[in-house]
N, C-alpha and C positions, 0 to 999 in steps of 0.2 A: 861561624860556630854551628855545629850540628847538635841539636837538643835531643836528649833521650825521650822516648815515647812515654816513659813513666816518670812523672815529676818527682816521685819519692827518691829517685837517684840523686837529687840535689841535696837531700837532708843528711847532713853528717851525723854519725853516730853520737848519741849523747846530747843532741841539740833539741830544742823546742822550736816549733814553727808558730809564728804569731801573725795574724792578719790585722790590718788597720784600715780605717777609712779616714781620708785626709781631705780637707778643704784648703784652697789657697787662692789668693789674688795673684795672678801671674804678671801683673804690670811691671814689677821690678826684677823679673827673672828671665834668663835666656832659655826658657822652656823647662821641661821636667828633667831632662837627662843631664847627669853630671858631665862636665866638659872642662877642658883646660882653659884657664884664663877668663872664665865667665862664672857668674853666680847662678846656680840652678836650684830648683825646688828639691830635687833628690839630694843634692849636697847638704842643704840645710837640715833636711829630715834625718839623714844619716848621722850628721854631727850630733843632733839632739838625742837620738836613740842610743848612740854610742856612749854618751855620758850616762844615760840611765843604766845601760847594760854593763858599763865599766869594761867594755871590750869593743872591738871594731864591728860595726853593723853595716851590712849592705842590703838594700831593699830592691824588690822587683815590683813594678807597677802593672796595673791592668791595661793602661793605654798611655803612651807618652804624649805630652802636649807641647806645642810650639811656644816660642817666646810670646809673652803677652796673653796667652790663653789661660783661663781660670778653671777651677774645679770646685764643685760642691760635693762630689761623691767619688773621688779617686780611691781605688782599693790597692793596697800593697801587701806584700808579705815579706818577712825576714826570718832568718834562723839564728838562734842564740844559744850558747852553752849555759848561760846564766839566767835562771828563771826569776821572774819578778811578778808581783801582784799586778793585775790588769790596770789598777789605778796608777801604778808607777809608769806604765807605758803611755797612758792618756794624760794624766795631770803632770807627771814628771816630764814627759816628752814636751808638753806644751810650755812648760816653764822655760825650756831651753830653745824654743822656736821663736822666730820673729812674729810680730803681731799679725802678719798677713798669711801665715800658715798655721793650721790648727788640726790636731788629731781629734776625731769625733768619737770613735770607739775602737776598742781592741778586743780580740778574741783568739784564744789558742785554737789552732786547727791541726789536723793530722797531715801526714806526708802526702796524701792524695791531693791536697789543695795547692794550686799554683795561681797566683794573681793574674797572670797573663794567659796561660794555656787552659785553665779551668773555666775561664769566662765564656759563657754561651752567647752573650750579646753585650753591646756597649751602647750608651745613649748620651747624646749631646743636645744642648739647647743653644741656639744662636739668637741673641737679643738685639733687636733694632729699636731705637728710639726715633719714632717718626713724627717730627715736629719742626716747624720753621726755625726755631731757635735752638742752639746747642745746649746740652744738659751739663751745666757746670758741676753739679754734685755727683754726677755719674761719669765723670771724665775717665776714659780708658776702661770703663766697666760695661759699656754698651756701645754699639755702633750707631752713630747718628746719621740719619738720612733725612734731609730737609724737604725732599720732594714728596708730595702726597703719594702714597703707595696703595694700589688697588689690591686689597687682601684677597678678594674673590679670584682675581686673575692669578695671583700667586698660589692659591690653593689648587686651582685647576692645573697649573704647570707642575706643581709638586707631585701630583698624582702620577705624572708620566715618569717620575724618577724612582717610584717604588718598585720593589720586586728584585729579581736576580738579573743583573746586566753586566756588560763590560763597561766600566766607568772610566775608560781612558780619557774621555773629554774633561774629566773632573779631577785628574791627578796632577800633582806638581811635576815639573820637568825633572826634578831630582828624586822623584819617588823611587824607592828601592824595592817595592813589592814585585815579586816575580809574576803574579797573576792579577790582572786588573778587574777580575770578576768579583763582585760583592753582592750580598743580598740585603736590601734595605727593607726592613719589616714595616716601618711606617715613616712618613715624612709629613708632619702636620704643620699647618700655618695657623697660629692662634693670635687673636688680637685682644688686648686688654688696655683700654684707654689709649695712650700714645705709644704703647709698646706692641711690637709685632714679634712673636717668638716662633722660630723654626725649631720643631722638636723632631729629632732624627734618631731612630733606633735601627741598628744593623748588626750583622754578625761580626763585622770588622770594617775598617775604613782605610782608604788610601790617603797618602799625604796631601793635605789641603783639600780633601774631597768636600768636606762640609762648608768650608769657606768659599769654595767654588760653586757649590749649590746656592749659597747665600747671594753671591754676586750675580748669578743668573736670575734668581727669583726677584731680586731688587730691580734688576734691569727690566724684567717683564712687568713688575708692579708699577714701575714709573712710566710705563707705556712706550718704552723705547723699542721693545720687541713684542711680537704677538705671543699668545699662550703656546702656539704650536712650535715655537722656537725651541722649547725645552726638549721635546722629542727629537727634533732635528739635530740638535747639538749632541744628544746622547747617541744617536745613530751614527754620527760622523766619526766618533772615536778619535777626535783630534782636539787637543787642548787649545790650539790656536784659534779654533772657531767659537770658543765659549767666551763668557764674560770675564771681566777682571776679578781677581781674587779679593774677596771681602776682607776687611781688617781683622786682625787676630783677637782684639780685645772684646768683641761681642760674643765670643765663643766660650761655653762652659761644658766641661765634662761632668755630667750629672749622675751617671750610674754605670756600674759594671754588674752584669747579672750572672748568677751561679746556680747550680743545682741545689735544691732544698737540702740535700744530704749534708751540705757544709754548714747549714744553720747559721748563716751570717745575720746580723741585726738588720731590720728593715727601718729605713728612715725616709723622711719626705725628700722628694727631688727638689733641687734648687734651680736657679739661684734664689736665695731666701726672700728677696724683695718681691718676687712674683709667685712664690709657692702657693699662697692661698687662692690664687686666681686661675691657675692653669690646670688643665686636665691631667690626672695622674699618669 
């Protein structure tokens, strides 16, 4: 599909465009995108909003997430011919949603706003529970690594992955992106207690790119490879030379960034259980 350069071409006459921020636990879903024969986050959200709007609603998100991946700050937009109070979209929408999906805010936006194409950056956090014993209460919400991880080595390796590069070594075999070049604005490794958090902000991401970052950094943190290996793998541009892909359930979509002209609400980055302890 060829998208028009002007997102306003998507807005039908007589419709209102609404932006939402949504949080979800991806454990029981086959990813964000609606698909035949599988339950998705998009499907559940569209069903809930359609009940509020009393008409069929289709949503567009800032960044699609894979099966098992969570979100604390997913941004979506939809167009509707039926206006509703903002409270109807938030509270009414949440009434019709399962407990593991929640709308956090709603805001009317003009035709210039597009959840995907207007985003200037996207941000994820990958959460590792680094402890000898597995975390029963956080099952499928964090990645457990029982080996002691050297955070300083991981930080040094992460520095090699920042900037504008060809990230072919970190894309999934089935990645459909035409261009493997991306700009990673920052890749921080932060530790709080038994949690190690990878905080990644970029203009866009390749399929499995963050999980492949996580696999490489955990391999280096465990002492299986030297710090220099990160730069070597990046330069090879060969996925087969990198580490295994880390599990999906440690990954959180925490923010999509937009120009201030859209005046979207500002909220704390997630996941909620680590928000007070992490660098903004």
